[in-house]
N, C-alpha and C positions, 0 to 999 in steps of 0.2 A: 216602252222601256220596262223591263221586269223589275219587281221589288227585290231588293237584296235581303235575304234572311240571314241574320247574324246567328252564329252558334258559338258555343264554348270551345275552348281549345281541344283539339283532338290529338290523342296520342298517336304514335307512329303506327300502332297496330289497328288504328281506326276506332278505338273505344273512346267515348267522351269522358273527360275528367269531371268528377262530381265536385261541386263547390264545397269549400271547407268552412263556410260561414256557420252552419249549424253546429259543427264540431267545436268551433272556437267559442260559440255562445254557451254550450254546455260546460266547457271548461271554465268559462267566466263565471257562470252561476255557482259551480262547485267552489270556486275560490271565494266568492262572496259569502256563501253559506259557512265555510270554514272560518273565515275572518269574523263573521257575526257570532258564531258559536264561541270562538276564543274570547271575544270581547265580553259576551254574556257570562262566560266562565270566570273571567277576571273580576267582573262586577259582582258576581255572586259570592266571591271570596273576599271582597274588599268593602264595597259600598252597600250592596244589597244584603238582606236577610240578617241584619244585626239583631241580637237577642235583646228584647225589651222587657221580657217577663219570664220568671221561673215559677212553675207550679210543682211543689214538692208534697208528696203524700206518703203516709205509712210510717211516720217517725213519731216516737214518744220518748225514747231514751236519749236521743240526740235532738238538737234544735235544727231548724231549717238552715240557720246561718252556719252551723258546723258542717252540714252536708255540702253546702255550696262552697264554703271556703276550702274545705278539704279537697274538693274536685277542681279548685281554681276556676270556679264558675262565677261570672259577673256579667251584668248588663253591658251592652255595647259590643260584645264579642260577636264575631261572625259564626253562625250556627253550623255552617258547612266546613269551617276550618277546624272545628272541634272533633277530636278523635274520641268517639263515644266509648269504644271498647277499653281504651287505656284509662279513660276517666272513671269508668265503672270499677275497674280493677284497683285503681288508686284509692278510691273511697273505701272499697271492701277491705283493702289491706290496712288502711289507717284506722278505720272504725270497726273494731272487732265484732260488735253486735249487729252489723249490717250483714244479714245472711245472703240476700239477693238485692240487686238494684237494676232497674231498667230505665234507661234514658232515651227519649225519642223526641224528634223535632215536630213541631206543629206550626206550619207556615201561617203567616209570614214572619212572626217574631217571637214565638214562645217555645220554651224547652220544658218538656214534661219529665219529671224525675219521680219514679215510683220506687219506694223502698220497702223491703220486707225485713223486719228486724228479727234477729235470732231470739229464740225463747230457751232459757236454761232448762234442761231436761234431767240430767243426771250428774252425780258426783262420782268420778272414777278414782279409786285409790291407786296410788303408784309409789314406788320406792318405799313402801312400808308405812310411811307416816304422813304422806302428802296426798292431796286430792285435787283433781282437775274438773272443772265444770264444763260439760259438753252440751251442745245444742241437740235438738231432735235429729238433725242431719249428721251429727257426729263431728262437729267442729269444736276446737278448744276455745272457750270463751273466757275462762279464768284458770289460772294455775297457782301453785304454791299455797293452796288452801290448807290450813292446819286441821280442819275437821269437816265432815260432810255437812251439807245444808239440810236441815230437817225436812223441808218442803219438797226436796228433790229425791229421786230414786238414787240409792247408793249402790255402786257396782264394785265388787271386790274380785281380785284375782285376774284382771285383764292383761297383766304384764305389758303395760304401756311402754311405747318407745317414742323418742323424739317429741317430747311434750313441749309445744310452743304455741303461743297465742295465734289464733286464726287458722292454724293448720288442721287438717283432718286427723282424727286420732288413729293411732296405729298400735297393733299388738305384735309381740314377737311370734305369736301363734295366730296366723291369719284366719284360721277357722273360728277362733273365739270372737272376732269382730263380726263375722257373718252370723254366728249363732246369736250374739247379743242383739244385733239389729233386727233379726227375725223375731226374737222373743219380744222386743219392745213393740214391734208392729202388732203382734198378737195380743199383748197386754192392752194396748190402746183400743183394740177392737173388742176384746172379751171382758176385761175387768179393769177399765181405765181408773188410774189413781189408787188401786188397791195394793199393788205390789210395791213394797217399801225398800227391799234390797234384793240383789241377785249376787250370789257367790258362785263365780264361774272358775274358781281356782283349778278344779278338775272338771273339764267340760263333759266328761262322761258321768259325773256325779254332781249335777247342779243343785244348789239349795237356794230357795227363795223365801222371802218373808211376806206374809199376807196380812195387811191391815194392822201391822204392829203387834199381832197376838198369836199368829199361827205360822210356824215354820213348815216349809214344804220340801221334802226330799224328792226332788223332781226327776232325778236320774239324768240320762243323756238328753240331747235335744231331739232325738228321734220321736216322730209323731207329736211334736211339741204343741200343736194346736189342739189336737184331740185331748192330750193330757191336761192342758190348761183349762179347757172347757169342762172336763170331767171333774177336776179338783175344785174348780170354782162352784160347780153345781153342788158338790158335797158340802162345801162351806156354807153356801147361801140357803140350801134347801134342807139339810139334815142336821146341822149343828146349831146350837144356841147362839144368838147374836153376840154374846160376850164370851164364847168358848175360847179357851187358850190351850195350846198344845202343839202337836206335830202330826202332819199327814205324811205318810210314807207310801209313795206310789210303787207298786210291785210290777204289774204288767197289765196289758189289756184284758187278759183272761182272769188274772187274780185280783184285779182292781187295786184299791188302796185301803189303808187302815189309818184310823185316827187314834192317837195316844194323848191322853190328857197330861197336864203338868204333873199331877201326882203320879201317873203311870210312868212318866219320863224319869222322875226322881227314883222310883222303885227300880227301873231298868238300870239306871246309873249305879245305884247301890249294889245291885246284883252283879253288875259288871266289875265293880271294884272288888267285891268279895271273891269273884272268880279269879281275878288277876292276882290277888293276895295269896289265895290258895295255890295257884299255879306256880308262883315264884317263891313260896315258903320252902325253906330247907327241909329235907327229909329227916325225921327223927331217928336216932339210933336205937334199934330194938335190942333188948338184952338177949 
């Protein structure tokens, strides 16, 4: 008697059907994986990764408690349910002297908060009698000041617009802002702390004050780095340490000239005499 060999079902065209077992197992494993991932996601947003500690650095003007309360940060919160971008913006908007803030997670239960506080850099005159304090990056830190602060750079003639706390400063002449920021960068590099005021009322005829004793007729912002280095070298290498007066920059070819306080007085007197003679009525000759 011959052994009977069993075989799978055969289609009408004679091709054997493949078993569906492996395909069903793959689908089963995928479903298990998706369910597990969903459970893990839910746990990570509810039970797991609760914040147990905050590490805050870089604050001196504000307290750690102010930073945390402003950002609605407290222990017990789930760190992955926290919207970091919105929290950073909320803190920056409420605490004006926060220039930058970086919040990051450190598993399993710590939130790192790194703060960079703004440093007052200049007082900008606006509306004739008021001053706004701006940071080095050009954000309004204080407004409605009645007078400039002696320790800060004073800026005149910026034609400020939309003065409001926390906003970036704007000028009705966009070129003035670009020129000012470029000058500030060069001042920090070439003669930090020496320039006490910048008058940019006419951006083609800028005037600056050096060390509270020398006025500089700087001219336009063209070749500003070269001019600033050249004028600084004149003051530091050729003039007496207590010299007062005015430096007038002419051109790269003609250089610059220095006029003492006495010389300035004489020039002013000559100018007044000239104006008087020019405007005096002509005498009637017989």
